[in-house]
C-alpha positions in Angstrom: 9.6 3.5 16.3 10.2 -0.4 14.8 7.3 -1.6 13.6 8.8 -4.3 11.1 10.1 -6.7 14.0 6.6 -8.2 13.4 7.7 -9.4 10.1 11.2 -11.3 9.7 13.7 -10.2 7.6 13.5 -11.7 4.0 9.6 -11.2 3.8 10.3 -7.2 4.3 12.9 -7.0 1.6 10.5 -9.6 -0.8 7.9 -6.5 0.0 10.3 -4.3 -0.4 11.4 -5.5 -3.7 7.6 -6.0 -5.3 7.1 -2.7 -4.7 10.1 -1.3 -6.2 9.6 -3.2 -9.2 5.7 -3.1 -9.9 6.9 0.7 -10.0 8.7 0.0 -12.9 5.6 -1.6 -14.5 3.8 1.8 -14.1 1.5 3.1 -17.2 2.5 6.7 -15.6 2.7 8.6 -19.4 1.2 11.1 -18.3 2.6 12.1 -14.6 5.7 10.5 -15.4 5.2 9.5 -11.7 5.8 6.0 -11.4 4.3 4.2 -8.0 4.8 0.5 -6.7 2.9 -1.1 -4.1 2.7 -4.3 -2.5 1.3 -6.1 0.5 1.3 -8.6 2.6 -1.5 -11.3 3.5 -1.8 -13.5 6.4 -0.6 -16.8 4.1 2.6 -15.1 3.6 1.8 -14.0 -0.5 3.1 -11.0 -1.3 0.7 -8.7 -4.3 1.8 -6.0 -6.0 0.2 -3.5 -8.1 1.7 0.0 -10.2 -0.6 3.0 -10.7 -2.3 3.0 -13.8 -3.2 6.4 -15.2 -5.8 7.4 -18.1 -6.1 10.2 -20.5 -9.4 10.9 -19.0 -7.4 11.5 -15.4 -10.6 10.5 -12.9 -10.5 6.8 -14.6 -6.6 6.1 -13.2 -6.3 3.9 -10.0 -3.0 4.3 -7.4 -1.0 1.3 -7.0 -1.6 1.0 -3.3 -5.2 0.3 -4.7 -4.1 -2.5 -7.2 -2.1 -4.3 -5.0 -5.0 -4.1 -2.3 -7.4 -5.5 -4.7 -5.4 -8.1 -6.3 -5.0 -9.1 -3.3 -8.6 -9.4 -2.5 -9.6 -10.9 -5.4 -7.5 -13.9 -4.5 -9.4 -14.2 -1.3 -7.4 -11.8 1.1 -9.4 -9.8 3.7 -6.4 -9.1 5.9 -3.6 -7.4 5.3 0.0 -7.5 7.2 2.0 -4.9 5.8 2.1 -2.6 2.8 5.0 -1.1 1.6 4.8 1.9 -1.3 7.6 2.6 -3.4 8.3 6.5 -5.3 10.8 8.5 -6.7 10.4 11.0 -4.0 9.5 8.9 -0.9 5.9 10.2 -1.7 2.7 8.9 1.3 -0.4 7.2 -0.1 -2.9 9.4 -1.0 -6.3 9.7 0.7 -8.2 7.6 -1.5 -6.2 4.6 -0.8 -5.5 5.0 3.1 -9.4 4.7 2.8 -9.0 1.6 0.8 -6.1 0.6 3.3 -8.6 1.3 6.1 -11.1 -1.5 4.9 -8.0 -4.3 5.1 -5.7 -2.8 8.0 -5.7 -3.0 11.8 -4.4 0.2 12.9 -1.0 -1.3 14.2 -0.2 -2.6 10.5 3.0 -1.4 9.5 3.6 1.0 6.4 6.8 1.3 4.9 7.6 4.3 2.4 10.1 4.1 0.0 12.4 5.6 -2.2 12.5 4.5 -5.5 16.1 2.1 -4.6 13.7 0.6 -2.2 15.3 2.8 0.9 12.8 2.8 3.7 12.8 6.6 4.4 9.5 6.4 6.6 7.9 4.0 8.9 5.0 3.6 10.8 1.5 2.3 11.6 -1.8 3.0 9.9 -2.8 4.7 12.3 0.0 7.3 12.3 -1.3 7.2 8.5 -4.4 7.7 8.7 -5.4 9.0 12.2 -8.9 8.7 13.8 -10.1 6.4 10.7 -13.9 6.0 9.0 -14.7 2.2 9.3 -17.2 0.0 9.0 -17.4 0.6 12.5 -19.0 3.7 12.4 -21.9 2.5 9.8 -22.6 0.4 12.8 -23.5 3.3 15.0 -26.3 4.6 12.5 -28.0 1.0 12.2 
C-alpha cells in the first residue's frame, strides 16, 4: 500500500522532518516519551506539534492534537496527511484518532515514524480508525 504517492517526496520529507524536530520540543518530564507530529494542509503548509505533559496528568495534551489545533487555529479545516514520530514508532491514542477524524478523510495518509524519521507504518486514516464516529452520525438523530 503506497498512500504517499498523493504527496510529493519533498513535502513528505518536510512532514517527516517537522514531526521528528517537534518531538525534540516535547515537555515530557514525567513519561520521558517524546512525541512529535506534523500535519499537511491544503495550502501546502505544515504545522508541527509536540506532547506537553502536566503534573495533573489528564491536563496534558498529545502532539497530534497540538499540531491539528494549530492548523485549525490558522484557519485550516482539511488535513491532507499526518506524520507522528515517537521513540518506538507508537501509534496515536484514541483521543487523537477521534480529533483526527474531524479533519481527515478516510483515505488521508498516516505515517508512523520512529525518532529518526524512518517510516515504520503507512496507512490510511480509515485503517487507523475503522468504523469511526463523525459529524454525519449526529445528523442521523436530528
